[in-house]
N, CA, C, O and the ligand as a Tripos MOL2 file, in Angstrom:
@<TRIPOS>MOLECULE
protein
  261   259    66     0     0
PROTEIN
NO_CHARGES

@<TRIPOS>ATOM
      1 N         -61.5590  -78.0150   24.1560 N.3       1 MET1
      2 CA        -60.5180  -77.6610   23.1880 C.3       1 MET1
      3 C         -59.8760  -76.5040   23.7510 C.2       1 MET1
      4 O         -60.5680  -75.6520   24.3090 O.2       1 MET1
      5 N         -58.4720  -76.3640   23.6560 N.am      2 VAL2
      6 CA        -57.7390  -75.2880   24.2550 C.3       2 VAL2
      7 C         -57.8790  -74.0360   23.2970 C.2       2 VAL2
      8 O         -57.6710  -74.1140   22.0860 O.2       2 VAL2
      9 N         -58.2190  -72.9740   23.8960 N.am      3 LYS3
     10 CA        -58.0890  -71.6930   23.2250 C.3       3 LYS3
     11 C         -56.6680  -71.2190   23.1700 C.2       3 LYS3
     12 O         -56.0660  -70.9900   24.2180 O.2       3 LYS3
     13 N         -56.1060  -71.0620   22.0060 N.am      4 TRP4
     14 CA        -54.7100  -70.6940   21.9370 C.3       4 TRP4
     15 C         -54.4650  -69.2820   22.5650 C.2       4 TRP4
     16 O         -53.4290  -69.0430   23.1850 O.2       4 TRP4
     17 N         -55.3710  -68.4320   22.4000 N.am      5 ILE5
     18 CA        -55.1570  -67.0570   22.9320 C.3       5 ILE5
     19 C         -54.9430  -67.0500   24.4220 C.2       5 ILE5
     20 O         -54.3470  -66.1040   24.9370 O.2       5 ILE5
     21 N         -55.4080  -68.0770   25.1610 N.am      6 GLU6
     22 CA        -55.2520  -68.0010   26.6200 C.3       6 GLU6
     23 C         -53.8870  -68.5190   27.0520 C.2       6 GLU6
     24 O         -53.4350  -68.1330   28.1300 O.2       6 GLU6
     25 N         -53.1970  -69.3650   26.2920 N.am      7 ILE7
     26 CA        -51.8870  -69.7810   26.7240 C.3       7 ILE7
     27 C         -50.7210  -68.9600   26.2100 C.2       7 ILE7
     28 O         -49.5720  -69.2430   26.5490 O.2       7 ILE7
     29 N         -50.9750  -68.0200   25.4580 N.am      8 ILE8
     30 CA        -49.9140  -67.1180   24.9700 C.3       8 ILE8
     31 C         -49.5880  -66.1920   26.1670 C.2       8 ILE8
     32 O         -50.4860  -65.5190   26.6740 O.2       8 ILE8
     33 N         -48.3260  -66.1490   26.6220 N.am      9 PRO9
     34 CA        -48.0010  -65.3340   27.7090 C.3       9 PRO9
     35 C         -48.1440  -63.8700   27.3490 C.2       9 PRO9
     36 O         -47.8990  -63.4700   26.2110 O.2       9 PRO9
     37 N         -48.5450  -63.0730   28.3330 N.am     10 ARG10
     38 CA        -48.7750  -61.6150   28.0770 C.3      10 ARG10
     39 C         -47.3490  -61.0930   27.8480 C.2      10 ARG10
     40 O         -46.4110  -61.5260   28.5170 O.2      10 ARG10
     41 N         -47.1980  -60.1800   26.9180 N.am     11 PRO11
     42 CA        -45.9050  -59.5850   26.6900 C.3      11 PRO11
     43 C         -45.6270  -58.7050   27.8500 C.2      11 PRO11
     44 O         -46.5410  -58.1570   28.4660 O.2      11 PRO11
     45 N         -44.3090  -58.5570   28.1720 N.am     12 ARG12
     46 CA        -44.0400  -57.7250   29.3170 C.3      12 ARG12
     47 C         -43.8930  -56.2420   28.9250 C.2      12 ARG12
     48 O         -43.7130  -55.3740   29.7800 O.2      12 ARG12
     49 N         -43.9690  -55.9960   27.7050 N.am     13 SER13
     50 CA        -43.8900  -54.6670   27.2350 C.3      13 SER13
     51 C         -45.1890  -54.1280   26.6680 C.2      13 SER13
     52 O         -45.9420  -54.8880   26.0600 O.2      13 SER13
     53 N         -45.4840  -52.8390   26.8430 N.am     14 ASN14
     54 CA        -46.6420  -52.2230   26.4100 C.3      14 ASN14
     55 C         -46.2980  -50.9940   25.7110 C.2      14 ASN14
     56 O         -45.2680  -50.3690   25.9620 O.2      14 ASN14
     57 N         -47.2350  -50.6070   24.7520 N.am     15 PHE15
     58 CA        -47.0770  -49.2160   24.2180 C.3      15 PHE15
     59 C         -47.6310  -48.2920   25.2060 C.2      15 PHE15
     60 O         -48.6680  -48.5290   25.8260 O.2      15 PHE15
     61 N         -46.9300  -47.2410   25.3420 N.am     16 ILE16
     62 CA        -47.3800  -46.1330   26.2920 C.3      16 ILE16
     63 C         -47.2970  -44.8370   25.4510 C.2      16 ILE16
     64 O         -46.4770  -44.6730   24.5480 O.2      16 ILE16
     65 N         -48.2440  -43.9130   25.8410 N.am     17 ARG17
     66 CA        -48.2240  -42.6070   25.2800 C.3      17 ARG17
     67 C         -47.6700  -41.6480   26.2780 C.2      17 ARG17
     68 O         -48.2510  -41.4880   27.3520 O.2      17 ARG17
     69 N         -46.6220  -41.0280   25.9940 N.am     18 VAL18
     70 CA        -45.8520  -40.0780   26.8740 C.3      18 VAL18
     71 C         -45.9430  -38.6880   26.4070 C.2      18 VAL18
     72 O         -45.8080  -38.4130   25.2150 O.2      18 VAL18
     73 N         -46.1780  -37.7630   27.3540 N.am     19 LYS19
     74 CA        -46.2650  -36.3800   26.9730 C.3      19 LYS19
     75 C         -44.8820  -35.7740   27.3590 C.2      19 LYS19
     76 O         -44.3570  -35.9830   28.4530 O.2      19 LYS19
     77 N         -44.3430  -35.0210   26.3930 N.am     20 CYS20
     78 CA        -43.0360  -34.3600   26.6000 C.3      20 CYS20
     79 C         -43.2980  -33.2060   27.5840 C.2      20 CYS20
     80 O         -44.1950  -32.3820   27.4080 O.2      20 CYS20
     81 N         -42.4390  -33.2030   28.6520 N.am     21 SER21
     82 CA        -42.5590  -32.1230   29.6440 C.3      21 SER21
     83 C         -42.0380  -30.8180   29.1920 C.2      21 SER21
     84 O         -42.2870  -29.7940   29.8300 O.2      21 SER21
     85 N         -41.2650  -30.8130   28.0260 N.am     22 GLU22
     86 CA        -40.7900  -29.5510   27.4590 C.3      22 GLU22
     87 C         -41.7310  -28.8150   26.5570 C.2      22 GLU22
     88 O         -41.9370  -27.6100   26.6990 O.2      22 GLU22
     89 N         -42.3000  -29.5370   25.6340 N.am     23 CYS23
     90 CA        -43.1060  -29.0040   24.5510 C.3      23 CYS23
     91 C         -44.5510  -29.5120   24.4870 C.2      23 CYS23
     92 O         -45.3820  -28.9800   23.7520 O.2      23 CYS23
     93 N         -44.8230  -30.5460   25.2690 N.am     24 GLY24
     94 CA        -46.2520  -30.9920   25.3480 C.3      24 GLY24
     95 C         -46.5910  -32.0310   24.2110 C.2      24 GLY24
     96 O         -47.7300  -32.4810   24.0870 O.2      24 GLY24
     97 N         -45.5770  -32.3770   23.4120 N.am     25 ASN25
     98 CA        -45.8520  -33.2700   22.3130 C.3      25 ASN25
     99 C         -46.1280  -34.6360   22.8950 C.2      25 ASN25
    100 O         -45.4300  -35.0440   23.8240 O.2      25 ASN25
    101 N         -47.0840  -35.3440   22.4100 N.am     26 GLU26
    102 CA        -47.3710  -36.6980   22.7830 C.3      26 GLU26
    103 C         -46.9020  -37.7270   21.8260 C.2      26 GLU26
    104 O         -47.1190  -37.6170   20.6190 O.2      26 GLU26
    105 N         -46.2960  -38.6700   22.3190 N.am     27 GLN27
    106 CA        -45.6070  -39.7380   21.5550 C.3      27 GLN27
    107 C         -45.7960  -41.0590   22.0540 C.2      27 GLN27
    108 O         -45.8130  -41.2970   23.2620 O.2      27 GLN27
    109 N         -45.9460  -41.9630   21.1360 N.am     28 ILE28
    110 CA        -46.1410  -43.4310   21.5460 C.3      28 ILE28
    111 C         -44.8660  -44.1440   21.5420 C.2      28 ILE28
    112 O         -44.1110  -44.0400   20.5750 O.2      28 ILE28
    113 N         -44.5800  -44.8490   22.5420 N.am     29 MET29
    114 CA        -43.3170  -45.7020   22.6190 C.3      29 MET29
    115 C         -43.5680  -46.9690   23.4060 C.2      29 MET29
    116 O         -44.6430  -47.1450   23.9790 O.2      29 MET29
    117 N         -42.5610  -47.8780   23.4410 N.am     30 PHE30
    118 CA        -42.6410  -49.0070   24.3900 C.3      30 PHE30
    119 C         -42.1060  -48.6000   25.7000 C.2      30 PHE30
    120 O         -41.2160  -47.7590   25.8280 O.2      30 PHE30
    121 N         -42.6780  -49.2270   26.6710 N.am     31 ASN31
    122 CA        -42.1670  -48.9780   28.0270 C.3      31 ASN31
    123 C         -40.8740  -49.7450   28.3360 C.2      31 ASN31
    124 O         -40.1950  -49.4600   29.3230 O.2      31 ASN31
    125 N         -40.5440  -50.7180   27.4800 N.am     32 TYR32
    126 CA        -39.2300  -51.3030   27.5850 C.3      32 TYR32
    127 C         -38.4600  -50.8750   26.3590 C.2      32 TYR32
    128 O         -38.9350  -51.0210   25.2320 O.2      32 TYR32
    129 N         -37.2910  -50.3560   26.5740 N.am     33 THR33
    130 CA        -36.4650  -49.8970   25.3610 C.3      33 THR33
    131 C         -35.0270  -50.1610   25.6840 C.2      33 THR33
    132 O         -34.6200  -50.1620   26.8450 O.2      33 THR33
    133 N         -34.2970  -50.3740   24.6940 N.am     34 SER34
    134 CA        -32.8810  -50.6480   24.7610 C.3      34 SER34
    135 C         -32.0500  -49.4090   24.4540 C.2      34 SER34
    136 O         -30.8190  -49.4300   24.4640 O.2      34 SER34
    137 N         -32.7810  -48.3230   24.1820 N.am     35 MET35
    138 CA        -32.0000  -47.1140   23.9290 C.3      35 MET35
    139 C         -32.9300  -45.9940   24.2770 C.2      35 MET35
    140 O         -34.1520  -46.1260   24.3460 O.2      35 MET35
    141 N         -32.2100  -44.7730   24.5120 N.am     36 SER36
    142 CA        -32.9920  -43.5950   24.9280 C.3      36 SER36
    143 C         -33.9680  -43.0930   23.8550 C.2      36 SER36
    144 O         -33.6210  -43.1590   22.6750 O.2      36 SER36
    145 N         -35.1390  -42.6060   24.1840 N.am     37 ILE37
    146 CA        -36.0030  -42.0780   23.2870 C.3      37 ILE37
    147 C         -36.1660  -40.5510   23.3800 C.2      37 ILE37
    148 O         -36.3330  -40.0110   24.4730 O.2      37 ILE37
    149 N         -36.1170  -39.8430   22.2070 N.am     38 HIS38
    150 CA        -36.1650  -38.4600   22.3030 C.3      38 HIS38
    151 C         -37.4310  -37.9640   21.6700 C.2      38 HIS38
    152 O         -37.9860  -38.6100   20.7810 O.2      38 HIS38
    153 N         -37.8850  -36.8400   22.1130 N.am     39 CYS39
    154 CA        -39.0390  -36.1600   21.5860 C.3      39 CYS39
    155 C         -38.8260  -35.8760   20.1040 C.2      39 CYS39
    156 O         -37.7390  -35.4530   19.7110 O.2      39 CYS39
    157 N         -39.8140  -36.0960   19.2980 N.am     40 ASN40
    158 CA        -39.8040  -35.8190   17.8220 C.3      40 ASN40
    159 C         -39.7610  -34.4130   17.5920 C.2      40 ASN40
    160 O         -39.2150  -33.9710   16.5810 O.2      40 ASN40
    161 N         -40.3230  -33.6240   18.4980 N.am     41 VAL41
    162 CA        -40.4670  -32.1760   18.1980 C.3      41 VAL41
    163 C         -39.3210  -31.3700   18.7240 C.2      41 VAL41
    164 O         -38.7520  -30.5740   17.9770 O.2      41 VAL41
    165 N         -38.9530  -31.5310   19.9640 N.am     42 CYS42
    166 CA        -37.9260  -30.6350   20.5790 C.3      42 CYS42
    167 C         -36.5670  -31.3380   20.8770 C.2      42 CYS42
    168 O         -35.5350  -30.7090   21.1080 O.2      42 CYS42
    169 N         -36.6570  -32.7030   20.8510 N.am     43 GLY43
    170 CA        -35.4520  -33.4500   21.1580 C.3      43 GLY43
    171 C         -35.1030  -33.7330   22.5210 C.2      43 GLY43
    172 O         -34.0380  -34.2870   22.7930 O.2      43 GLY43
    173 N         -36.0070  -33.3580   23.4690 N.am     44 ALA44
    174 CA        -35.8690  -33.6820   24.8810 C.3      44 ALA44
    175 C         -35.8980  -35.2030   25.0920 C.2      44 ALA44
    176 O         -36.5290  -35.9170   24.3130 O.2      44 ALA44
    177 N         -35.2330  -35.6980   26.1200 N.am     45 VAL45
    178 CA        -35.2040  -37.1410   26.4370 C.3      45 VAL45
    179 C         -36.5720  -37.4720   27.0440 C.2      45 VAL45
    180 O         -36.9670  -36.8900   28.0540 O.2      45 VAL45
    181 N         -37.2770  -38.3970   26.4260 N.am     46 LEU46
    182 CA        -38.6050  -38.8890   26.9820 C.3      46 LEU46
    183 C         -38.3760  -40.1560   27.8170 C.2      46 LEU46
    184 O         -39.0830  -40.3770   28.8000 O.2      46 LEU46
    185 N         -37.4530  -40.9430   27.4610 N.am     47 ALA47
    186 CA        -37.2070  -42.2030   28.1910 C.3      47 ALA47
    187 C         -35.7060  -42.5170   28.0610 C.2      47 ALA47
    188 O         -35.0610  -42.2980   27.0360 O.2      47 ALA47
    189 N         -35.1990  -43.0580   29.2070 N.am     48 GLU48
    190 CA        -33.8400  -43.5190   29.2380 C.3      48 GLU48
    191 C         -33.7620  -45.0470   29.4040 C.2      48 GLU48
    192 O         -34.4950  -45.6130   30.2160 O.2      48 GLU48
    193 N         -32.9510  -45.6660   28.7030 N.am     49 SER49
    194 CA        -32.7240  -47.1000   28.8520 C.3      49 SER49
    195 C         -32.0650  -47.4190   30.1580 C.2      49 SER49
    196 O         -31.0790  -46.7810   30.5270 O.2      49 SER49
    197 N         -32.6120  -48.4400   30.9040 N.am     50 THR50
    198 CA        -32.0780  -48.8120   32.1530 C.3      50 THR50
    199 C         -31.5930  -50.3150   32.0800 C.2      50 THR50
    200 O         -31.2180  -50.9400   33.0720 O.2      50 THR50
    201 N         -31.6400  -50.8030   30.8550 N.am     51 GLY51
    202 CA        -31.3470  -52.2780   30.6440 C.3      51 GLY51
    203 C         -32.6040  -53.1250   30.8600 C.2      51 GLY51
    204 O         -32.5370  -54.3500   30.7530 O.2      51 GLY51
    205 N         -33.7400  -52.5070   31.1600 N.am     52 GLY52
    206 CA        -34.9990  -53.1730   31.3530 C.3      52 GLY52
    207 C         -36.1120  -52.2100   31.0240 C.2      52 GLY52
    208 O         -36.2390  -51.6630   29.9280 O.2      52 GLY52
    209 N         -36.9590  -52.0380   32.1250 N.am     53 LYS53
    210 CA        -38.0300  -51.0550   31.9130 C.3      53 LYS53
    211 C         -37.4680  -49.6630   31.7840 C.2      53 LYS53
    212 O         -36.5770  -49.2650   32.5340 O.2      53 LYS53
    213 N         -38.0050  -48.9070   30.8060 N.am     54 ALA54
    214 CA        -37.5050  -47.5890   30.5530 C.3      54 ALA54
    215 C         -37.7750  -46.6060   31.7520 C.2      54 ALA54
    216 O         -38.7680  -46.7280   32.4690 O.2      54 ALA54
    217 N         -36.9070  -45.7090   31.9110 N.am     55 ASN55
    218 CA        -37.0400  -44.6960   32.9180 C.3      55 ASN55
    219 C         -37.6730  -43.4780   32.2100 C.2      55 ASN55
    220 O         -37.0350  -42.6830   31.5200 O.2      55 ASN55
    221 N         -38.9930  -43.4210   32.4560 N.am     56 ILE56
    222 CA        -39.8210  -42.4170   31.6930 C.3      56 ILE56
    223 C         -39.5880  -41.0520   32.3380 C.2      56 ILE56
    224 O         -39.7430  -40.8570   33.5430 O.2      56 ILE56
    225 N         -39.2120  -40.1340   31.4760 N.am     57 LYS57
    226 CA        -38.9000  -38.7090   31.9590 C.3      57 LYS57
    227 C         -40.1690  -37.8430   31.7930 C.2      57 LYS57
    228 O         -40.4060  -36.9250   32.5790 O.2      57 LYS57
    229 N         -40.9620  -38.1410   30.7830 N.am     58 GLY58
    230 CA        -42.2100  -37.3340   30.5960 C.3      58 GLY58
    231 C         -43.3420  -37.8270   31.4170 C.2      58 GLY58
    232 O         -43.1960  -38.6360   32.3330 O.2      58 GLY58
    233 N         -44.4770  -37.3110   31.0570 N.am     59 GLU59
    234 CA        -45.6930  -37.7510   31.7450 C.3      59 GLU59
    235 C         -46.4340  -38.8900   30.9730 C.2      59 GLU59
    236 O         -46.6960  -38.7010   29.7850 O.2      59 GLU59
    237 N         -46.7670  -39.9980   31.5490 N.am     60 ILE60
    238 CA        -47.4340  -41.0560   30.9210 C.3      60 ILE60
    239 C         -48.9090  -40.7480   30.8280 C.2      60 ILE60
    240 O         -49.6050  -40.7610   31.8440 O.2      60 ILE60
    241 N         -49.4090  -40.4690   29.6290 N.am     61 VAL61
    242 CA        -50.8330  -40.0740   29.4460 C.3      61 VAL61
    243 C         -51.6590  -41.2960   29.4120 C.2      61 VAL61
    244 O         -52.7470  -41.3020   29.9870 O.2      61 VAL61
    245 N         -51.2080  -42.3580   28.7640 N.am     62 ASN62
    246 CA        -52.0450  -43.5220   28.5160 C.3      62 ASN62
    247 C         -51.1930  -44.7160   28.2910 C.2      62 ASN62
    248 O         -50.0680  -44.6140   27.8030 O.2      62 ASN62
    249 N         -51.7330  -45.8760   28.6520 N.am     63 ILE63
    250 CA        -51.1060  -47.2120   28.4640 C.3      63 ILE63
    251 C         -51.9220  -47.9820   27.4490 C.2      63 ILE63
    252 O         -53.0830  -48.2900   27.7180 O.2      63 ILE63
    253 N         -51.3890  -48.2920   26.3420 N.am     64 LEU64
    254 CA        -52.0330  -48.9620   25.2000 C.3      64 LEU64
    255 C         -51.8100  -50.4320   25.2310 C.2      64 LEU64
    256 O         -50.6520  -50.8450   25.1530 O.2      64 LEU64
    257 N         -52.8410  -51.2940   25.3420 N.am     65 GLU65
    258 CA        -52.5980  -52.7490   25.3790 C.3      65 GLU65
    259 C         -52.6080  -53.2900   23.9950 C.2      65 GLU65
    260 O         -52.4230  -54.4920   23.8010 O.2      65 GLU65
    261 ZN        -40.8310  -32.1140   23.1680 Zn       66 ZN66
@<TRIPOS>BOND
     1     1     2 1
     2     2     3 1
     3     3     4 2
     4     3     5 am
     5     5     6 1
     6     6     7 1
     7     7     8 2
     8     7     9 am
     9     9    10 1
    10    10    11 1
    11    11    12 2
    12    11    13 am
    13    13    14 1
    14    14    15 1
    15    15    16 2
    16    15    17 am
    17    17    18 1
    18    18    19 1
    19    19    20 2
    20    19    21 am
    21    21    22 1
    22    22    23 1
    23    23    24 2
    24    23    25 am
    25    25    26 1
    26    26    27 1
    27    27    28 2
    28    27    29 am
    29    29    30 1
    30    30    31 1
    31    31    32 2
    32    31    33 am
    33    33    34 1
    34    34    35 1
    35    35    36 2
    36    35    37 am
    37    37    38 1
    38    38    39 1
    39    39    40 2
    40    39    41 am
    41    41    42 1
    42    42    43 1
    43    43    44 2
    44    43    45 am
    45    45    46 1
    46    46    47 1
    47    47    48 2
    48    47    49 am
    49    49    50 1
    50    50    51 1
    51    51    52 2
    52    51    53 am
    53    53    54 1
    54    54    55 1
    55    55    56 2
    56    55    57 am
    57    57    58 1
    58    58    59 1
    59    59    60 2
    60    59    61 am
    61    61    62 1
    62    62    63 1
    63    63    64 2
    64    63    65 am
    65    65    66 1
    66    66    67 1
    67    67    68 2
    68    67    69 am
    69    69    70 1
    70    70    71 1
    71    71    72 2
    72    71    73 am
    73    73    74 1
    74    74    75 1
    75    75    76 2
    76    75    77 am
    77    77    78 1
    78    78    79 1
    79    79    80 2
    80    79    81 am
    81    81    82 1
    82    82    83 1
    83    83    84 2
    84    83    85 am
    85    85    86 1
    86    86    87 1
    87    87    88 2
    88    87    89 am
    89    89    90 1
    90    90    91 1
    91    91    92 2
    92    91    93 am
    93    93    94 1
    94    94    95 1
    95    95    96 2
    96    95    97 am
    97    97    98 1
    98    98    99 1
    99    99   100 2
   100    99   101 am
   101   101   102 1
   102   102   103 1
   103   103   104 2
   104   103   105 am
   105   105   106 1
   106   106   107 1
   107   107   108 2
   108   107   109 am
   109   109   110 1
   110   110   111 1
   111   111   112 2
   112   111   113 am
   113   113   114 1
   114   114   115 1
   115   115   116 2
   116   115   117 am
   117   117   118 1
   118   118   119 1
   119   119   120 2
   120   119   121 am
   121   121   122 1
   122   122   123 1
   123   123   124 2
   124   123   125 am
   125   125   126 1
   126   126   127 1
   127   127   128 2
   128   127   129 am
   129   129   130 1
   130   130   131 1
   131   131   132 2
   132   131   133 am
   133   133   134 1
   134   134   135 1
   135   135   136 2
   136   135   137 am
   137   137   138 1
   138   138   139 1
   139   139   140 2
   140   139   141 am
   141   141   142 1
   142   142   143 1
   143   143   144 2
   144   143   145 am
   145   145   146 1
   146   146   147 1
   147   147   148 2
   148   147   149 am
   149   149   150 1
   150   150   151 1
   151   151   152 2
   152   151   153 am
   153   153   154 1
   154   154   155 1
   155   155   156 2
   156   155   157 am
   157   157   158 1
   158   158   159 1
   159   159   160 2
   160   159   161 am
   161   161   162 1
   162   162   163 1
   163   163   164 2
   164   163   165 am
   165   165   166 1
   166   166   167 1
   167   167   168 2
   168   167   169 am
   169   169   170 1
   170   170   171 1
   171   171   172 2
   172   171   173 am
   173   173   174 1
   174   174   175 1
   175   175   176 2
   176   175   177 am
   177   177   178 1
   178   178   179 1
   179   179   180 2
   180   179   181 am
   181   181   182 1
   182   182   183 1
   183   183   184 2
   184   183   185 am
   185   185   186 1
   186   186   187 1
   187   187   188 2
   188   187   189 am
   189   189   190 1
   190   190   191 1
   191   191   192 2
   192   191   193 am
   193   193   194 1
   194   194   195 1
   195   195   196 2
   196   195   197 am
   197   197   198 1
   198   198   199 1
   199   199   200 2
   200   199   201 am
   201   201   202 1
   202   202   203 1
   203   203   204 2
   204   203   205 am
   205   205   206 1
   206   206   207 1
   207   207   208 2
   208   207   209 am
   209   209   210 1
   210   210   211 1
   211   211   212 2
   212   211   213 am
   213   213   214 1
   214   214   215 1
   215   215   216 2
   216   215   217 am
   217   217   218 1
   218   218   219 1
   219   219   220 2
   220   219   221 am
   221   221   222 1
   222   222   223 1
   223   223   224 2
   224   223   225 am
   225   225   226 1
   226   226   227 1
   227   227   228 2
   228   227   229 am
   229   229   230 1
   230   230   231 1
   231   231   232 2
   232   231   233 am
   233   233   234 1
   234   234   235 1
   235   235   236 2
   236   235   237 am
   237   237   238 1
   238   238   239 1
   239   239   240 2
   240   239   241 am
   241   241   242 1
   242   242   243 1
   243   243   244 2
   244   243   245 am
   245   245   246 1
   246   246   247 1
   247   247   248 2
   248   247   249 am
   249   249   250 1
   250   250   251 1
   251   251   252 2
   252   251   253 am
   253   253   254 1
   254   254   255 1
   255   255   256 2
   256   255   257 am
   257   257   258 1
   258   258   259 1
   259   259   260 2
@<TRIPOS>SUBSTRUCTURE
     1 MET1         2 RESIDUE 1 A MET
     2 VAL2         6 RESIDUE 1 A VAL
     3 LYS3        10 RESIDUE 1 A LYS
     4 TRP4        14 RESIDUE 1 A TRP
     5 ILE5        18 RESIDUE 1 A ILE
     6 GLU6        22 RESIDUE 1 A GLU
     7 ILE7        26 RESIDUE 1 A ILE
     8 ILE8        30 RESIDUE 1 A ILE
     9 PRO9        34 RESIDUE 1 A PRO
    10 ARG10       38 RESIDUE 1 A ARG
    11 PRO11       42 RESIDUE 1 A PRO
    12 ARG12       46 RESIDUE 1 A ARG
    13 SER13       50 RESIDUE 1 A SER
    14 ASN14       54 RESIDUE 1 A ASN
    15 PHE15       58 RESIDUE 1 A PHE
    16 ILE16       62 RESIDUE 1 A ILE
    17 ARG17       66 RESIDUE 1 A ARG
    18 VAL18       70 RESIDUE 1 A VAL
    19 LYS19       74 RESIDUE 1 A LYS
    20 CYS20       78 RESIDUE 1 A CYS
    21 SER21       82 RESIDUE 1 A SER
    22 GLU22       86 RESIDUE 1 A GLU
    23 CYS23       90 RESIDUE 1 A CYS
    24 GLY24       94 RESIDUE 1 A GLY
    25 ASN25       98 RESIDUE 1 A ASN
    26 GLU26      102 RESIDUE 1 A GLU
    27 GLN27      106 RESIDUE 1 A GLN
    28 ILE28      110 RESIDUE 1 A ILE
    29 MET29      114 RESIDUE 1 A MET
    30 PHE30      118 RESIDUE 1 A PHE
    31 ASN31      122 RESIDUE 1 A ASN
    32 TYR32      126 RESIDUE 1 A TYR
    33 THR33      130 RESIDUE 1 A THR
    34 SER34      134 RESIDUE 1 A SER
    35 MET35      138 RESIDUE 1 A MET
    36 SER36      142 RESIDUE 1 A SER
    37 ILE37      146 RESIDUE 1 A ILE
    38 HIS38      150 RESIDUE 1 A HIS
    39 CYS39      154 RESIDUE 1 A CYS
    40 ASN40      158 RESIDUE 1 A ASN
    41 VAL41      162 RESIDUE 1 A VAL
    42 CYS42      166 RESIDUE 1 A CYS
    43 GLY43      170 RESIDUE 1 A GLY
    44 ALA44      174 RESIDUE 1 A ALA
    45 VAL45      178 RESIDUE 1 A VAL
    46 LEU46      182 RESIDUE 1 A LEU
    47 ALA47      186 RESIDUE 1 A ALA
    48 GLU48      190 RESIDUE 1 A GLU
    49 SER49      194 RESIDUE 1 A SER
    50 THR50      198 RESIDUE 1 A THR
    51 GLY51      202 RESIDUE 1 A GLY
    52 GLY52      206 RESIDUE 1 A GLY
    53 LYS53      210 RESIDUE 1 A LYS
    54 ALA54      214 RESIDUE 1 A ALA
    55 ASN55      218 RESIDUE 1 A ASN
    56 ILE56      222 RESIDUE 1 A ILE
    57 LYS57      226 RESIDUE 1 A LYS
    58 GLY58      230 RESIDUE 1 A GLY
    59 GLU59      234 RESIDUE 1 A GLU
    60 ILE60      238 RESIDUE 1 A ILE
    61 VAL61      242 RESIDUE 1 A VAL
    62 ASN62      246 RESIDUE 1 A ASN
    63 ILE63      250 RESIDUE 1 A ILE
    64 LEU64      254 RESIDUE 1 A LEU
    65 GLU65      258 RESIDUE 1 A GLU
    66 ZN66       261 GROUP 0 **** ****
């Protein structure tokens, strides 16, 4: 019997935890984004949209599956 979990394709996007290079705030976001993501604390750009995988400006602390 087929296990359904095995035939579901892996999503191409992951949650990542990014540390703001300006204030050190850590924030969770997708690594694929259609818009720029700003730090909740200081407003610095954490990720820029490139039309696909985000251009991460801060430090990636962790990748959450
Ligand atoms: Zn910040």
